[in-house]
KOLKE-747893 format. One record per residue (C-alpha): x, y, z. Coordinates in nm, 2 decimals, decimal comma. Layout:
N
+--------+--------+--------+
!      x !      y !      z !
+--------+--------+--------+
!      X !      Y !      Z !
...
+--------+--------+--------+
This chain:
427
+--------+--------+--------+
!      x !      y !      z !
+--------+--------+--------+
!  10,25 !  11,28 !   9,62 !
!  10,61 !  11,39 !   9,56 !
!  10,76 !  11,61 !   9,82 !
!  10,81 !  11,95 !   9,74 !
!  11,18 !  12,08 !   9,69 !
!  11,35 !  12,35 !   9,87 !
!  11,41 !  12,62 !   9,63 !
!  11,75 !  12,80 !   9,70 !
!  11,90 !  13,11 !   9,54 !
!  12,29 !  13,09 !   9,53 !
!  12,52 !  13,40 !   9,45 !
!  12,87 !  13,35 !   9,38 !
!  13,13 !  13,33 !   9,10 !
!  12,98 !  13,12 !   8,81 !
!  12,93 !  12,78 !   8,93 !
!  13,17 !  12,64 !   8,62 !
!  13,43 !  12,89 !   8,66 !
!  13,78 !  12,75 !   8,77 !
!  13,81 !  13,02 !   9,06 !
!  13,82 !  12,91 !   9,41 !
!  13,49 !  13,07 !   9,49 !
!  13,34 !  12,89 !   9,17 !
!  13,48 !  12,55 !   9,23 !
!  13,34 !  12,55 !   9,61 !
!  12,99 !  12,66 !   9,51 !
!  13,00 !  12,39 !   9,26 !
!  13,07 !  12,13 !   9,52 !
!  12,80 !  12,23 !   9,74 !
!  12,57 !  12,27 !   9,46 !
!  12,65 !  11,94 !   9,35 !
!  12,58 !  11,78 !   9,69 !
!  12,25 !  11,97 !   9,74 !
!  12,12 !  11,84 !   9,41 !
!  12,22 !  11,50 !   9,47 !
!  12,01 !  11,48 !   9,80 !
!  11,70 !  11,52 !   9,57 !
!  11,55 !  11,78 !   9,80 !
!  11,68 !  12,11 !   9,63 !
!  11,63 !  12,33 !   9,33 !
!  11,88 !  12,59 !   9,27 !
!  11,88 !  12,93 !   9,08 !
!  12,24 !  13,00 !   9,07 !
!  12,34 !  13,37 !   9,01 !
!  12,67 !  13,33 !   8,81 !
!  12,88 !  13,63 !   8,87 !
!  13,23 !  13,76 !   8,86 !
!  13,29 !  13,73 !   8,47 !
!  13,18 !  13,91 !   8,17 !
!  12,92 !  13,72 !   8,00 !
!  12,85 !  13,70 !   7,60 !
!  12,48 !  13,58 !   7,67 !
!  12,25 !  13,66 !   7,96 !
!  12,01 !  13,38 !   7,89 !
!  11,95 !  13,13 !   8,17 !
!  12,11 !  12,80 !   8,13 !
!  12,08 !  12,44 !   8,24 !
!  12,35 !  12,17 !   8,24 !
!  12,30 !  11,81 !   8,13 !
!  12,46 !  11,70 !   8,46 !
!  12,19 !  11,88 !   8,69 !
!  11,92 !  11,91 !   8,44 !
!  11,61 !  12,11 !   8,58 !
!  11,74 !  12,12 !   8,94 !
!  12,00 !  12,41 !   8,85 !
!  11,90 !  12,70 !   8,67 !
!  12,22 !  12,92 !   8,61 !
!  12,15 !  13,28 !   8,57 !
!  12,44 !  13,51 !   8,43 !
!  12,46 !  13,85 !   8,59 !
!  12,69 !  14,13 !   8,61 !
!  12,89 !  14,17 !   8,92 !
!  12,71 !  13,93 !   9,17 !
!  12,36 !  14,07 !   9,08 !
!  12,16 !  14,36 !   9,21 !
!  11,84 !  14,45 !   9,39 !
!  11,60 !  14,43 !   9,11 !
!  11,72 !  14,07 !   9,02 !
!  11,65 !  13,95 !   9,39 !
!  11,31 !  14,14 !   9,39 !
!  11,20 !  13,95 !   9,08 !
!  11,32 !  13,63 !   9,22 !
!  11,15 !  13,69 !   9,55 !
!  10,83 !  13,78 !   9,39 !
!  10,83 !  13,50 !   9,14 !
!  11,02 !  13,21 !   9,26 !
!  10,94 !  13,26 !   9,65 !
!  11,30 !  13,11 !   9,75 !
!  11,32 !  12,91 !  10,08 !
!  11,65 !  13,07 !  10,14 !
!  11,93 !  13,27 !   9,97 !
!  12,30 !  13,15 !  10,02 !
!  12,60 !  13,37 !   9,91 !
!  12,98 !  13,36 !   9,90 !
!  13,29 !  13,57 !   9,89 !
!  13,40 !  13,93 !  10,02 !
!  13,15 !  14,16 !  10,20 !
!  13,22 !  14,45 !   9,98 !
!  13,07 !  14,25 !   9,69 !
!  12,73 !  14,25 !   9,88 !
!  12,65 !  14,57 !  10,03 !
!  12,36 !  14,61 !   9,78 !
!  12,22 !  14,27 !   9,91 !
!  12,23 !  14,38 !  10,27 !
!  12,06 !  14,70 !  10,20 !
!  11,75 !  14,53 !  10,10 !
!  11,75 !  14,25 !  10,39 !
!  11,42 !  14,38 !  10,54 !
!  11,27 !  14,28 !  10,21 !
!  11,46 !  13,96 !  10,19 !
!  11,34 !  13,86 !  10,53 !
!  10,99 !  13,89 !  10,45 !
!  11,04 !  13,58 !  10,25 !
!  11,36 !  13,38 !  10,33 !
!  11,68 !  13,36 !  10,56 !
!  12,03 !  13,48 !  10,44 !
!  12,29 !  13,23 !  10,48 !
!  12,66 !  13,36 !  10,42 !
!  12,97 !  13,16 !  10,34 !
!  13,20 !  13,41 !  10,47 !
!  13,57 !  13,48 !  10,44 !
!  13,80 !  13,72 !  10,60 !
!  14,18 !  13,75 !  10,55 !
!  14,32 !  13,92 !  10,85 !
!  14,29 !  14,11 !  11,18 !
!  14,18 !  14,34 !  11,32 !
!  13,78 !  14,27 !  11,34 !
!  13,63 !  14,46 !  11,08 !
!  13,37 !  14,68 !  11,26 !
!  13,24 !  14,83 !  10,96 !
!  13,09 !  14,49 !  10,87 !
!  12,90 !  14,44 !  11,19 !
!  12,58 !  14,56 !  11,05 !
!  12,61 !  14,29 !  10,77 !
!  12,67 !  14,04 !  11,02 !
!  12,37 !  14,12 !  11,24 !
!  12,15 !  14,12 !  10,93 !
!  12,26 !  13,77 !  10,84 !
!  12,08 !  13,46 !  10,95 !
!  12,37 !  13,24 !  10,96 !
!  12,74 !  13,28 !  10,89 !
!  12,97 !  13,00 !  10,80 !
!  13,34 !  13,08 !  10,83 !
!  13,59 !  12,92 !  10,59 !
!  13,89 !  12,97 !  10,81 !
!  13,94 !  12,98 !  11,19 !
!  14,07 !  13,36 !  11,22 !
!  13,73 !  13,46 !  11,09 !
!  13,53 !  13,23 !  11,31 !
!  13,72 !  13,33 !  11,62 !
!  13,72 !  13,70 !  11,55 !
!  13,33 !  13,70 !  11,47 !
!  13,29 !  13,49 !  11,82 !
!  13,50 !  13,72 !  12,02 !
!  13,29 !  14,01 !  11,90 !
!  12,97 !  13,86 !  11,98 !
!  12,85 !  13,73 !  11,67 !
!  12,71 !  13,39 !  11,80 !
!  12,50 !  13,26 !  11,47 !
!  12,81 !  13,12 !  11,31 !
!  13,04 !  12,83 !  11,26 !
!  13,37 !  12,72 !  11,12 !
!  13,35 !  12,50 !  10,80 !
!  13,63 !  12,52 !  10,56 !
!  13,68 !  12,43 !  10,22 !
!  13,76 !  12,12 !  10,07 !
!  13,89 !  11,94 !   9,74 !
!  13,80 !  11,60 !   9,59 !
!  14,05 !  11,34 !   9,68 !
!  13,99 !  11,17 !   9,34 !
!  14,12 !  11,48 !   9,17 !
!  14,42 !  11,53 !   9,38 !
!  14,65 !  11,23 !   9,49 !
!  15,01 !  11,11 !   9,48 !
!  15,16 !  10,95 !   9,18 !
!  15,45 !  10,71 !   9,16 !
!  15,81 !  10,85 !   9,13 !
!  15,88 !  10,69 !   8,80 !
!  15,56 !  10,85 !   8,67 !
!  15,66 !  11,19 !   8,81 !
!  15,97 !  11,17 !   8,61 !
!  15,77 !  11,10 !   8,29 !
!  15,56 !  11,40 !   8,34 !
!  15,88 !  11,62 !   8,39 !
!  15,98 !  11,51 !   8,06 !
!  15,62 !  11,58 !   7,90 !
!  15,57 !  11,91 !   8,05 !
!  15,91 !  12,05 !   8,07 !
!  16,19 !  11,82 !   7,89 !
!  16,39 !  11,53 !   7,93 !
!  16,70 !  11,72 !   8,07 !
!  16,47 !  11,83 !   8,34 !
!  16,34 !  11,49 !   8,44 !
!  16,55 !  11,49 !   8,79 !
!  16,52 !  11,87 !   8,84 !
!  16,41 !  12,07 !   9,13 !
!  16,09 !  12,23 !   9,08 !
!  15,90 !  12,51 !   9,26 !
!  15,52 !  12,55 !   9,15 !
!  15,31 !  12,85 !   9,18 !
!  14,94 !  12,84 !   9,12 !
!  14,74 !  13,15 !   9,23 !
!  14,62 !  13,45 !   9,04 !
!  14,86 !  13,72 !   8,91 !
!  14,74 !  13,99 !   9,15 !
!  14,89 !  14,22 !   9,38 !
!  14,79 !  14,07 !   9,72 !
!  14,92 !  13,73 !   9,58 !
!  15,27 !  13,89 !   9,55 !
!  15,38 !  13,70 !   9,26 !
!  15,67 !  13,92 !   9,22 !
!  15,79 !  13,85 !   9,55 !
!  15,77 !  13,48 !   9,47 !
!  16,01 !  13,53 !   9,16 !
!  16,22 !  13,74 !   9,35 !
!  16,26 !  13,47 !   9,61 !
!  16,33 !  13,22 !   9,35 !
!  16,60 !  13,45 !   9,22 !
!  16,78 !  13,49 !   9,57 !
!  16,77 !  13,10 !   9,59 !
!  16,91 !  13,05 !   9,26 !
!  17,20 !  13,29 !   9,34 !
!  17,32 !  13,05 !   9,61 !
!  17,37 !  12,76 !   9,39 !
!  17,65 !  12,66 !   9,17 !
!  17,57 !  12,73 !   8,79 !
!  17,53 !  12,33 !   8,72 !
!  17,30 !  12,31 !   9,00 !
!  17,12 !  12,62 !   8,91 !
!  17,04 !  12,51 !   8,56 !
!  16,86 !  12,22 !   8,70 !
!  16,59 !  12,42 !   8,89 !
!  16,26 !  12,57 !   8,74 !
!  15,98 !  12,78 !   8,89 !
!  15,65 !  12,67 !   8,74 !
!  15,38 !  12,96 !   8,74 !
!  15,05 !  12,84 !   8,65 !
!  14,90 !  13,21 !   8,62 !
!  14,84 !  13,48 !   8,37 !
!  15,18 !  13,68 !   8,30 !
!  14,98 !  13,98 !   8,19 !
!  14,67 !  13,98 !   8,43 !
!  14,55 !  14,33 !   8,46 !
!  14,54 !  14,29 !   8,83 !
!  14,91 !  14,20 !   8,86 !
!  15,25 !  14,25 !   8,72 !
!  15,40 !  14,19 !   8,38 !
!  15,57 !  13,85 !   8,48 !
!  15,79 !  13,83 !   8,18 !
!  15,93 !  14,18 !   8,23 !
!  15,99 !  14,07 !   8,60 !
!  16,17 !  13,77 !   8,50 !
!  16,38 !  13,94 !   8,25 !
!  16,46 !  14,21 !   8,54 !
!  16,57 !  13,95 !   8,76 !
!  16,75 !  13,74 !   8,48 !
!  16,58 !  13,43 !   8,56 !
!  16,39 !  13,39 !   8,24 !
!  16,58 !  13,04 !   8,17 !
!  16,46 !  12,93 !   8,53 !
!  16,08 !  13,00 !   8,50 !
!  15,81 !  12,84 !   8,31 !
!  15,46 !  12,99 !   8,25 !
!  15,13 !  12,82 !   8,20 !
!  14,82 !  13,04 !   8,16 !
!  14,59 !  12,81 !   7,98 !
!  14,31 !  12,65 !   8,18 !
!  14,36 !  12,26 !   8,26 !
!  14,16 !  11,98 !   8,37 !
!  14,20 !  11,85 !   8,72 !
!  14,39 !  11,55 !   8,63 !
!  14,67 !  11,77 !   8,47 !
!  14,67 !  12,00 !   8,75 !
!  14,72 !  11,69 !   8,95 !
!  15,04 !  11,61 !   8,77 !
!  15,15 !  11,99 !   8,79 !
!  15,14 !  11,92 !   9,20 !
!  15,31 !  11,59 !   9,18 !
!  15,59 !  11,70 !   8,95 !
!  15,64 !  11,99 !   9,21 !
!  15,89 !  11,96 !   9,50 !
!  15,71 !  12,24 !   9,67 !
!  15,41 !  12,49 !   9,61 !
!  15,45 !  12,84 !   9,73 !
!  15,20 !  13,08 !   9,82 !
!  15,32 !  13,43 !   9,95 !
!  15,00 !  13,64 !   9,97 !
!  14,98 !  13,90 !  10,19 !
!  14,61 !  13,86 !  10,28 !
!  14,43 !  13,52 !  10,19 !
!  14,10 !  13,41 !  10,28 !
!  14,17 !  13,03 !  10,22 !
!  14,44 !  12,94 !   9,95 !
!  14,32 !  12,64 !   9,76 !
!  14,66 !  12,58 !   9,60 !
!  14,79 !  12,47 !   9,95 !
!  14,52 !  12,24 !  10,01 !
!  14,55 !  12,08 !   9,67 !
!  14,92 !  12,05 !   9,70 !
!  14,93 !  11,88 !  10,04 !
!  14,66 !  11,64 !   9,89 !
!  14,92 !  11,50 !   9,68 !
!  15,18 !  11,52 !   9,96 !
!  15,39 !  11,82 !   9,79 !
!  15,53 !  12,03 !  10,09 !
!  15,42 !  12,41 !  10,09 !
!  15,59 !  12,73 !  10,15 !
!  15,32 !  13,01 !  10,27 !
!  15,26 !  13,30 !  10,45 !
!  15,12 !  13,26 !  10,80 !
!  14,79 !  13,44 !  10,71 !
!  14,42 !  13,40 !  10,69 !
!  14,31 !  13,05 !  10,59 !
!  14,67 !  12,94 !  10,47 !
!  14,77 !  12,92 !  10,87 !
!  14,51 !  12,65 !  10,90 !
!  14,66 !  12,42 !  10,65 !
!  15,04 !  12,32 !  10,66 !
!  15,07 !  12,28 !  11,02 !
!  14,84 !  12,01 !  11,16 !
!  14,70 !  12,16 !  11,51 !
!  14,68 !  11,82 !  11,67 !
!  15,03 !  11,69 !  11,60 !
!  15,22 !  12,04 !  11,55 !
!  15,39 !  11,89 !  11,24 !
!  15,48 !  12,13 !  10,97 !
!  15,43 !  12,02 !  10,60 !
!  15,69 !  12,26 !  10,45 !
!  15,72 !  12,63 !  10,59 !
!  15,43 !  12,84 !  10,73 !
!  15,62 !  13,17 !  10,75 !
!  15,54 !  13,43 !  11,03 !
!  15,52 !  13,78 !  10,85 !
!  15,84 !  13,99 !  10,86 !
!  15,62 !  14,29 !  10,81 !
!  15,29 !  14,39 !  10,90 !
!  15,11 !  14,71 !  10,74 !
!  14,77 !  14,84 !  10,79 !
!  14,61 !  14,88 !  10,46 !
!  14,24 !  14,98 !  10,34 !
!  14,04 !  15,14 !  10,10 !
!  13,70 !  15,36 !  10,11 !
!  13,51 !  15,03 !  10,12 !
!  13,73 !  14,85 !  10,33 !
!  13,90 !  15,09 !  10,57 !
!  14,14 !  14,87 !  10,75 !
!  14,30 !  14,52 !  10,74 !
!  14,63 !  14,41 !  10,80 !
!  14,88 !  14,31 !  10,53 !
!  15,12 !  14,03 !  10,63 !
!  15,45 !  14,06 !  10,41 !
!  15,71 !  13,78 !  10,40 !
!  16,08 !  13,92 !  10,30 !
!  16,17 !  13,73 !   9,97 !
!  16,54 !  13,66 !  10,15 !
!  16,32 !  13,45 !  10,42 !
!  16,14 !  13,25 !  10,16 !
!  16,45 !  13,20 !   9,97 !
!  16,61 !  13,05 !  10,28 !
!  16,30 !  12,82 !  10,30 !
!  16,35 !  12,72 !   9,96 !
!  16,70 !  12,62 !  10,01 !
!  16,60 !  12,43 !  10,33 !
!  16,37 !  12,20 !  10,10 !
!  16,65 !  12,19 !   9,81 !
!  16,90 !  12,08 !  10,06 !
!  16,65 !  11,82 !  10,21 !
!  16,57 !  11,66 !   9,87 !
!  16,93 !  11,65 !   9,78 !
!  17,02 !  11,47 !  10,10 !
!  16,73 !  11,22 !  10,10 !
!  16,65 !  11,17 !   9,74 !
!  16,31 !  11,24 !   9,55 !
!  16,08 !  10,99 !   9,69 !
!  16,20 !  10,98 !  10,04 !
!  16,22 !  11,37 !  10,05 !
!  15,85 !  11,41 !   9,98 !
!  15,76 !  11,13 !  10,24 !
!  15,98 !  11,29 !  10,50 !
!  15,84 !  11,64 !  10,46 !
!  15,48 !  11,60 !  10,37 !
!  15,38 !  11,27 !  10,18 !
!  15,12 !  11,04 !  10,31 !
!  15,10 !  11,21 !  10,66 !
!  15,02 !  11,55 !  10,51 !
!  14,76 !  11,36 !  10,28 !
!  14,60 !  11,21 !  10,59 !
!  14,60 !  11,53 !  10,77 !
!  14,42 !  11,74 !  10,55 !
!  14,18 !  11,46 !  10,45 !
!  14,08 !  11,46 !  10,82 !
!  14,06 !  11,83 !  10,86 !
!  13,94 !  11,93 !  10,52 !
!  13,71 !  11,64 !  10,41 !
!  13,50 !  11,75 !  10,14 !
!  13,21 !  11,48 !  10,17 !
!  13,19 !  11,58 !  10,55 !
!  13,19 !  11,95 !  10,45 !
!  12,92 !  11,89 !  10,19 !
!  12,70 !  11,70 !  10,44 !
!  12,74 !  11,98 !  10,68 !
!  12,63 !  12,23 !  10,43 !
!  12,32 !  12,02 !  10,33 !
!  12,25 !  12,04 !  10,73 !
!  12,29 !  12,39 !  10,77 !
!  12,08 !  12,51 !  10,49 !
!  11,81 !  12,27 !  10,59 !
!  11,83 !  12,39 !  10,95 !
!  11,81 !  12,75 !  10,87 !
!  11,50 !  12,71 !  10,65 !
!  11,32 !  12,53 !  10,90 !
!  11,42 !  12,76 !  11,18 !
!  11,30 !  13,06 !  10,94 !
!  10,96 !  12,88 !  10,88 !
!  10,90 !  12,82 !  11,24 !
!  11,00 !  13,18 !  11,33 !
!  10,73 !  13,28 !  11,07 !
!  10,47 !  13,06 !  11,21 !
!  10,53 !  13,19 !  11,55 !
!  10,49 !  13,55 !  11,45 !
!  10,17 !  13,48 !  11,26 !
!  10,04 !  13,32 !  11,58 !
!  10,15 !  13,62 !  11,79 !
!   9,98 !  13,85 !  11,54 !
!   9,65 !  13,66 !  11,54 !
!   9,65 !  13,67 !  11,93 !
!   9,71 !  14,04 !  11,91 !
!   9,42 !  14,08 !  11,70 !
+--------+--------+--------+
């Protein structure tokens, strides 16, 4: 008789969404299904759906049922799934403020199964207002070291650090002659030897896209005109995202429209790999950042990164074992305590655009001195790729997730059995 599969409910961005949460969920789901041990009901949130009919994919067949939901779901959906499906566990990911409703019914959930949380937090101080949620969760997996250390220091022992990862087959270095061809293909023949900065993050307030463009302007102002005309900042982001700024107007105000290129269309991983290879650096000046996948993807191809030393970004472009820096990890020039009614306080780390401009200039001079190919190999290159493959190895991350979920399911079942025995003895 075939062994019964574990039934797992996942709650996150849609598993086919291009967001960081969506892609990381997809990698974990894909590995779980490949073991042959799991059947997954994936609540697909964070987007506006045209159709709420449960869906299957050709790739996963009956092993994954995708259920479109508004937000990330609601108590009624969870209660229905608990009653009908009798899941072995609920796994969920992203910011705690989206799951207050889920923790509100944790006593009902714990009659059936454990809660496993893939958690991110961007900055200090420790969010005491989340403490009841942490205590109500069976196991917490932290995607950055800052989150893990904060939880351990504040008495949350049921946690561990498991970062994000990306497939090495999707992000890898290309030969220099191929990179020049790509610059002609995506930009123009005149720019095949150009200096290119790359921004691949959402155009949202905390990403500080305006500061990225401002830093680019300050960098350009230090160059002679003939050199300035050979520099392009490529931004793979929606210029008119309602959560961010009108980037066309920002470019006009800064008078850099000729030195920026926008692409807001979704592209395949192979094309994204081309973008990272074309770039001389990738920039991420987020004031708060749980992980920052664009940084990891860039280092996978050997392209250096300029980033704020905040949240998960600070785990990436400095190798903790060797101390080597792959670009520039910038300490904040200013820190402010921000918040809202739902998130009362969190530090916001800001980099002065002048500081970022100096770091861009440093890389520009290095490329000019060393030449295109030697520049990347000296600043990042193969050493950066080997470093992040060691520290953010996706197959190992996927394997660990399988172990964690199985372990937590079995621990919960054992506890249920023990509780039943205690009740029988009491009777």
